[in-house]
C-alpha positions in Angstrom: 77.3 105.4 70.7 78.8 109.4 70.2 82.3 109.3 71.9 84.2 112.9 73.0 87.7 112.5 73.2 89.0 115.6 74.7 92.9 116.8 75.5 92.3 119.7 77.8 94.3 122.9 77.9 96.5 121.8 80.7 99.0 124.3 81.2 102.0 122.1 82.5 104.8 125.0 82.0 103.4 128.0 83.9 106.2 128.4 85.9 109.3 128.3 83.7 108.0 129.3 79.7 111.6 128.6 78.5 110.5 124.9 77.6 107.6 125.4 76.2 107.1 124.1 72.4 105.9 127.4 70.2 104.4 124.2 68.0 101.8 121.7 68.9 101.8 118.1 68.2 98.2 116.0 67.5 96.8 113.9 70.3 98.3 110.6 68.5 96.8 108.1 71.4 93.2 110.0 70.8 93.5 109.5 67.2 94.1 105.7 67.4 91.2 105.2 69.8 89.4 107.3 67.5 90.0 104.9 64.6 89.3 101.8 66.3 85.8 103.3 67.3 85.2 104.2 64.2 85.8 100.8 62.8 83.5 99.4 65.2 80.6 101.9 64.0 80.6 104.2 67.0 80.8 108.2 66.4 83.8 109.9 67.4 84.8 113.5 67.9 88.4 114.7 69.0 89.1 118.1 70.5 92.6 119.6 71.0 92.0 122.2 73.6 95.3 123.1 73.7 96.0 123.3 69.9 93.0 125.9 69.9 94.0 127.9 72.7 90.5 127.1 74.5 89.8 127.6 78.2 88.3 125.6 80.2 85.1 126.9 79.7 85.3 126.7 76.1 86.2 123.2 76.3 83.1 122.4 78.3 81.0 124.1 75.7 82.0 122.7 72.9 82.5 119.2 74.0 78.7 119.4 75.3 77.4 120.8 72.2 77.9 118.0 70.6 76.2 115.4 73.2 78.5 112.7 73.4 77.4 109.6 75.7 81.0 109.5 76.7 83.4 111.7 77.7 87.3 110.5 77.5 90.7 111.8 78.6 94.2 110.5 78.5 96.2 112.7 81.1 99.6 112.5 81.9 100.6 113.3 85.6 101.1 117.1 85.4 97.4 116.8 83.3 95.4 114.9 85.6 94.1 117.6 88.3 92.9 119.7 85.3 91.8 116.4 83.2 89.2 115.8 86.4 88.7 119.6 86.8 87.3 119.1 83.0 85.4 116.1 83.6 83.8 117.2 87.0 82.4 120.1 84.8 81.1 117.3 82.3 79.6 115.6 84.8 78.0 118.8 86.6 76.5 120.1 83.2 76.4 117.3 80.7 73.8 115.1 83.1 74.3 111.2 82.5 77.4 111.2 80.5 80.0 108.5 81.3 83.6 109.4 81.7 86.5 107.3 81.3 90.4 108.5 82.0 93.2 106.4 80.4 97.2 107.1 79.5 100.3 107.4 81.3 99.1 108.3 85.4 95.6 106.7 85.3 97.3 103.6 84.0 100.4 104.1 87.2 97.6 104.6 89.6 94.5 103.4 88.4 92.6 102.3 91.7 93.9 106.1 93.5 92.4 107.8 90.2 88.8 106.3 91.0 89.6 106.9 95.0 90.7 110.4 94.3 88.4 111.6 91.3 85.1 110.7 92.0 84.1 112.2 88.5 85.8 109.5 86.8 83.7 106.3 86.6 86.5 104.0 84.3 89.6 103.8 84.4 92.1 101.8 81.5 94.9 100.4 82.1 97.4 100.2 79.6 97.0 100.3 76.3 93.2 101.2 75.4 92.1 100.7 72.0 90.2 97.4 72.4 89.3 97.7 76.4 87.9 101.4 75.2 86.0 100.0 72.3 84.6 97.0 74.2 83.4 99.1 77.3 81.4 101.3 74.7 80.0 98.5 73.3 79.2 97.0 76.5 77.5 100.2 77.2 75.6 100.7 74.4 74.3 97.4 74.7 73.3 97.5 78.2 74.1 93.5 78.5 75.7 92.3 81.8 80.0 91.4 81.6 81.4 94.7 82.5 84.0 92.4 84.4 84.5 90.3 81.3 86.1 93.7 79.9 90.5 93.1 80.9 92.1 96.6 81.5 89.4 98.2 83.0 88.7 99.6 86.7 85.6 100.8 88.0 83.7 101.2 91.0 80.6 98.6 91.9 78.6 98.9 95.2 81.2 101.2 96.5 84.1 98.8 95.6 86.9 99.4 93.3 86.7 96.7 91.1 89.8 95.6 89.3 89.4 93.4 86.0 92.1 91.0 84.2 95.2 93.0 83.1 94.7 93.8 79.1 97.4 92.0 77.4 99.7 94.2 74.9 98.4 94.5 71.5 101.3 92.0 69.7 100.8 92.6 66.0 100.5 96.4 65.8 99.8 96.5 61.6 96.1 94.9 63.2 95.0 98.6 63.9 93.7 101.2 61.8 95.7 104.2 61.1 95.0 107.0 63.5 91.8 109.2 62.7 94.0 111.9 61.3 90.3 113.2 59.7 89.2 114.4 63.1 91.3 116.6 63.6 92.4 120.1 61.8 95.9 119.7 60.5 96.2 123.7 59.8 96.8 123.5 64.0 99.8 121.3 63.4 102.5 123.0 62.0 106.4 122.9 62.0 108.8 125.0 61.0 111.2 123.7 58.7 114.3 125.3 56.6 113.7 126.8 53.6 110.2 126.0 54.1 108.5 127.7 56.4 105.4 126.3 58.2 104.5 123.1 57.0 101.8 120.6 58.5 103.5 118.1 60.6 102.0 114.8 61.8 103.3 112.1 64.3 103.7 108.3 63.5 104.3 106.0 65.8 106.3 102.7 64.5 106.7 100.8 67.5 105.3 100.5 71.3 107.4 99.9 74.0 111.0 99.9 74.9 113.7 97.5 75.4 115.6 99.3 78.5 114.5 100.6 81.8 115.7 103.6 83.1 114.9 104.1 86.1 112.8 107.4 85.5 110.9 106.1 82.7 107.1 105.0 83.4 107.7 102.2 82.0 110.5 101.2 84.0 109.0 98.3 86.1 107.0 97.1 83.0 108.4 93.7 81.8 109.8 94.8 78.3 107.3 94.3 75.6 108.9 95.9 72.8 106.3 95.8 69.4 106.7 97.1 65.9 105.0 97.6 62.9 106.2 96.2 59.6 108.0 98.9 57.4 105.4 98.2 54.4 102.3 99.2 56.9 104.3 102.3 58.4 105.6 103.1 54.9 101.8 102.9 53.8 100.7 105.3 56.7 103.7 108.0 55.5 102.4 107.7 52.0 98.5 108.3 53.1 100.1 111.1 55.6 101.8 113.0 52.6 99.0 112.3 49.8 95.7 112.8 51.7 96.7 115.3 54.5 99.4 117.6 52.8 101.8 116.3 55.8 105.3 117.9 54.9 106.8 117.0 58.5 106.6 114.0 60.5 107.6 113.3 64.4 108.3 109.7 64.7 106.8 109.2 68.2 108.6 105.9 69.2 110.6 105.8 72.0 114.1 104.5 70.1 113.1 105.1 66.6 116.4 103.5 65.8 116.3 100.1 68.2 117.1 98.1 64.9 119.5 99.5 62.0 118.4 96.8 60.0 114.6 97.8 60.4 115.1 101.8 60.3 117.4 100.8 56.8 114.0 99.3 55.0 111.8 102.5 56.5 114.4 104.9 55.1 115.0 103.0 52.1 111.7 102.6 51.5 110.4 106.4 51.7 113.2 106.9 49.1 112.1 103.7 46.7 108.5 105.7 47.3 109.1 109.4 46.6 108.3 110.0 50.5 109.0 113.5 50.3 108.8 114.9 53.6 111.4 116.4 56.4 111.3 114.1 60.0 112.7 114.3 63.8 113.2 111.3 65.5 114.4 109.8 68.8 117.4 107.7 69.0 120.1 106.1 71.3 124.1 106.8 71.3 124.5 102.8 70.6 122.0 102.4 68.2 123.5 104.9 65.2 126.2 104.8 63.1 127.3 107.0 60.1 126.5 104.8 57.6 122.7 104.4 59.0 122.5 108.5 59.8 123.6 109.6 56.1 120.8 106.8 55.1 118.5 109.0 57.3 119.3 112.2 56.6 119.1 111.6 52.8 115.3 110.3 53.4 114.9 113.5 55.0 116.0 113.5 58.4 116.4 116.7 60.3 116.6 116.4 63.6 118.0 113.5 65.9 117.2 113.7 69.5 118.9 111.3 72.2 118.3 111.8 76.2 121.9 112.0 77.6 120.6 112.7 81.6 123.9 113.1 83.0 127.6 113.6 82.4 128.6 111.2 85.1 129.4 107.7 83.8 128.6 106.1 87.6 125.3 107.9 87.7 124.2 106.9 83.7 125.2 103.2 85.0 122.9 103.9 88.2 119.7 105.0 86.4 120.1 102.2 83.7 121.3 103.5 80.3 123.6 101.0 79.6 125.5 102.9 77.8 128.7 105.0 78.0 129.5 109.1 77.8 131.8 108.7 74.9 129.3 107.0 72.9 127.0 110.0 73.0 130.1 112.1 72.2 131.0 109.9 69.2 127.0 109.8 68.2 126.4 113.7 67.9 129.6 113.9 66.4 128.6 112.0 63.5 125.3 113.1 63.3 126.8 116.6 63.2 129.1 115.3 60.6 126.3 114.2 58.5 124.5 117.8 58.8 121.7 116.5 61.2 120.6 119.0 63.7 121.1 117.7 67.1 119.2 118.1 70.4 119.7 116.0 74.1 117.7 116.1 77.4 119.5 116.2 80.7 118.6 115.4 84.0 118.9 117.4 87.2 118.0 115.9 90.9 118.8 112.3 89.9 119.2 110.0 93.1 122.6 110.6 95.1 122.9 114.0 92.8 125.7 116.4 94.3 127.0 119.7 93.0 129.6 118.0 91.6 128.0 115.9 89.4 125.4 118.4 88.3 128.5 120.6 87.4 129.7 117.7 85.5 126.6 117.4 83.5 126.3 120.9 82.6 129.8 120.6 81.5 129.4 117.6 79.7 126.1 119.1 77.8 128.4 122.3 76.6 131.4 119.7 75.4 128.9 118.0 72.9 128.1 118.8 69.0 124.4 119.5 70.3 122.3 122.3 68.9 119.8 122.1 71.8 119.6 121.4 75.0 117.1 120.8 77.6 117.7 120.4 81.2 114.9 118.9 82.9 114.7 118.6 86.8 114.1 114.5 88.4 110.7 114.0 89.0 109.1 111.1 90.4 106.6 110.2 88.1 104.1 107.2 89.7 104.8 103.9 87.9 108.7 104.9 87.7 111.4 103.1 89.8 112.5 106.6 90.4 108.9 107.4 91.9 109.3 104.7 94.3 112.6 105.3 95.3 111.6 109.3 96.2 109.3 108.2 98.3 110.9 106.0 100.4 113.5 108.3 100.7 116.1 106.6 98.6 118.9 108.7 97.5 116.4 111.7 97.0 113.0 112.5 98.5 109.6 113.2 97.1 108.3 116.3 98.9 104.2 116.4 97.5 101.8 114.2 95.7 99.8 116.7 94.4 100.0 116.1 90.6 99.3 119.8 89.6 103.0 120.7 91.3 104.5 118.1 88.9 105.0 120.4 86.2 107.1 120.6 83.2 109.6 123.3 83.9 110.9 125.4 86.6 109.2 123.8 89.7 110.8 121.2 91.9 109.1 118.2 93.8 112.2 116.8 95.1 115.4 117.3 97.7 118.2 115.8 97.8 121.0 115.9 100.7 121.9 119.4 101.2 120.5 120.4 98.1 116.8 122.2 98.2 114.1 122.6 95.6 115.1 126.1 95.0 118.4 125.2 94.5 117.5 122.4 91.9 115.5 124.9 89.8 118.0 127.3 90.2 120.9 125.2 88.6 118.0 124.1 85.7 118.1 128.1 84.8 122.0 128.3 85.1 122.3 125.5 82.8 119.6 126.5 80.4 121.8 129.8 80.3 125.3 128.8 80.0 124.8 126.4 77.3 122.5 128.8 75.1 124.3 132.2 75.9 127.3 131.1 73.6 128.0 132.8 70.3 127.9 129.5 68.6 124.4 128.9 69.9 122.9 131.8 69.2 124.3 131.9 66.0 123.1 128.9 65.0 119.3 129.6 66.5 119.6 132.7 64.3 120.3 131.3 61.3 117.8 128.8 62.1 115.4 131.3 62.4 116.1 132.7 59.1 115.9 129.6 57.5 112.5 128.5 58.8 111.3 131.9 58.1 109.6 132.0 61.8 110.2 134.3 64.3 109.7 131.5 67.2 111.8 128.4 66.4 109.2 125.5 67.2 111.3 122.2 69.1 114.2 125.1 69.7 113.4 126.9 72.8 112.2 130.2 72.7 115.7 132.4 73.3 113.3 135.5 74.7 112.5 133.3 77.2 116.2 132.7 78.4 116.3 136.0 79.7 113.2 136.5 81.3 114.3 133.3 82.9 117.3 135.1 84.4 115.2 137.5 86.1 113.0 135.0 87.4 115.9 133.1 88.9 116.4 136.3 91.1 113.3 135.7 92.5 112.2 133.2 95.4 110.4 129.9 94.4 107.8 128.2 96.6 108.4 125.1 97.9 105.7 122.2 97.3 104.1 121.4 100.6 105.6 117.9 102.0 103.1 115.7 102.6 
């Protein structure tokens, strides 16, 4: 069967360009789906319209030119409406094409997705590799038994059918490596100090998370952390370097350093095999120490990112981080000591937030040994505890379930007691301006710009956006319609 896996060009930063990355990351989820489908003998195309800069019309045209029998998408909540628009056009122009949606948003709201978006024939909940492969084989054979495919939602005689849940894949080593041969590696470049633009890829060494932060889409799921063996990870790294000339890697694990012993095996293996790359990862303050970070740095670590979230300890406890502000301070101090670029993420508008706690968050961010900081407005994503709280009005209130309004930057879809969505946006911009318009931060970014031989800073924000946002903050913001 001919299967097209498509990432439409969804502009989820349209209100506030400051946060938009100037580099693109490959569609790792689609690449895993493709590798399993190809192993089962199916023909697969991956079209990353965002990386190619395609319009909606161009995306539809290129997809249909390939004559697919099934088209799949994997949208997040901010991308859901545009992904549906794409599938509607595929249905209108492509005849009998089967459409499938999976990923974060459809997994969180599978029944609502089918009810709300009639252009979608099937929804896959959870990890989709085996569910999609079974669905494609079933459709190709034409045999009965659709109800036996775990993890599948679909319509039957006007009723939405819900099959048994799909169990998480326990042994991740059994999955083939992502289908990197189906993408153009020149579309995924990363600026690296002293080297300029180099080929970049994503590698996921584990799935799941042992933590339950309330704002995460996994916050209501049972803990299901599963890890690939260090040998399997090293084999993929070696293939990426030798076969695809990759020089930069982003480890896409929620917490790459969840196990010190396992992390050490991976980084020591990289050095033993001579895998010469620059890499980036996400960590937690309570999972790193100086010994580990020195080994990671020696193996090529360039940037370490952590979700700090807030500068108020009581709020940190409330959101379920199970760590302390002082541990963040110490972790960033050590990272700077060993020579790693540091990045932190923060949230404005958490439940029961006040102007005082927002101020504490901004001041705490400025007090840390950080090179880059990102201040997000709390968003009640479906599937999260925070989402449930917001729609119940517990500590914050959701203003809309129009998913198109759930943009990544510059728009608020919540309000707090005494703090409007417009004020939250102003706090977000104020936070970014206060953090970045400091001499040491400006100097760091200028040095990085020169070392990376780029006029744009890749993962770091585009400095010109900071000044434009200052003027944007003076303009009134439209509030989402309450529903």
